[in-house]
C-alpha positions in Angstrom: 10.0 10.2 25.0 11.9 7.4 23.3 11.9 7.5 19.5 10.9 4.3 17.8 13.5 2.4 15.8 13.4 2.1 12.0 12.4 -1.6 12.5 9.5 -0.6 14.8 8.3 2.0 12.3 8.5 -0.6 9.5 6.5 -3.1 11.6 3.9 -0.5 12.5 3.5 0.7 8.9 3.1 -2.9 7.7 0.5 -3.7 10.4 -1.5 -0.6 9.6 -1.4 -1.1 5.9 -2.5 -4.7 6.3 -5.4 -3.5 8.5 -6.4 -0.8 6.0 -6.5 -3.2 3.1 -8.5 -5.6 5.1 -11.0 -3.0 6.4 -11.4 -0.9 3.2 -11.0 -3.5 0.4 -12.0 -6.7 2.2 -8.6 -8.2 1.3 -6.0 -9.4 3.8 -2.6 -9.4 2.0 -0.7 -12.6 2.9 2.6 -10.7 3.4 3.8 -7.1 3.6 7.4 -6.0 3.4 8.3 -2.5 4.4 11.7 -0.8 4.0 12.5 2.7 5.3 15.2 4.6 3.4 16.4 8.2 4.0 13.6 10.0 2.1 11.5 7.0 1.0 9.5 4.1 2.2 9.0 1.1 0.0 6.1 -1.3 0.7 5.4 -4.5 -1.0 2.1 -6.4 -0.6 1.6 -10.1 -1.6 -1.9 -11.4 -2.6 -3.4 -7.9 -2.5 -6.1 -8.2 -5.2 -9.7 -8.5 -4.1 -12.1 -11.3 -4.8 -14.0 -9.1 -7.3 -10.8 -8.5 -9.3 -10.0 -12.2 -9.2 -13.5 -13.0 -10.5 -13.1 -10.4 -13.3 -9.7 -11.9 -14.3 -11.0 -15.4 -14.3 -14.0 -14.3 -16.5 -11.7 -12.8 -19.1 -12.4 -9.1 -18.1 -8.8 -8.0 -17.6 -9.4 -4.4 -18.7 -12.3 -4.0 -16.3 -10.2 -5.6 -13.5 -7.5 -3.0 -14.2 -10.0 -0.2 -14.1 -11.4 -1.4 -10.8 -7.9 -1.6 -9.3 -7.1 1.9 -10.6 -10.2 3.3 -8.8 -9.5 1.3 -5.6 -5.9 2.7 -5.6 -7.2 6.2 -6.0 -9.7 5.8 -3.2 -7.3 4.2 -0.7 -4.4 6.6 -1.3 -5.5 9.4 1.0 -6.0 7.0 3.9 -2.6 5.4 3.2 -0.9 8.8 3.2 -2.7 9.9 6.4 -1.8 6.6 8.2 1.8 6.8 7.3 2.1 10.4 8.3 0.6 9.6 11.7 3.1 6.8 12.2 6.2 8.6 11.2 5.2 12.1 12.3 6.4 13.6 9.0 4.5 14.8 5.9 4.3 12.6 2.9 5.1 14.6 -0.3 4.1 11.9 -2.7 2.6 8.4 -2.6 2.6 6.1 -5.7 1.0 2.7 -6.0 0.9 0.0 -8.6 -0.7 -3.3 -8.6 0.1 -6.2 -11.0 -3.0 -8.3 -11.3 -1.1 -11.2 -12.8 1.3 -11.5 -9.9 -1.3 -10.2 -7.3 1.3 -7.9 -5.9 1.1 -4.2 -5.0 4.0 -1.8 -4.7 3.8 1.4 -2.8 6.5 4.1 -2.9 6.3 6.9 -0.3 8.4 10.0 -0.8 9.0 11.9 2.4 10.9 15.0 1.2 12.4 16.3 -2.0 16.0 15.6 -2.8 17.6 19.0 -3.7 
């Protein structure tokens, strides 16, 4: 069997993350950038906040919007981890996410193995 290239893995991860955000959160990020490093994968999503979060921000409820995003990130993390593990065929040790509601960007850092 032919092993996929790093570029193919990055494309597949980007496509699956975009699908996941669309299916689970109802938000289709406008762009996803994925870079694969030795023991890490870095993923950046543009326009990743949901209409509900946008409405809360416009209404002056920044703290509530931050809480909603925090819960959404916690709920979607296990599926992100599982999806990435299936694509790369390796276990994910840690997956960290952060969304900036002002810039509407989400960053995801995936740690594949410990550096000893």
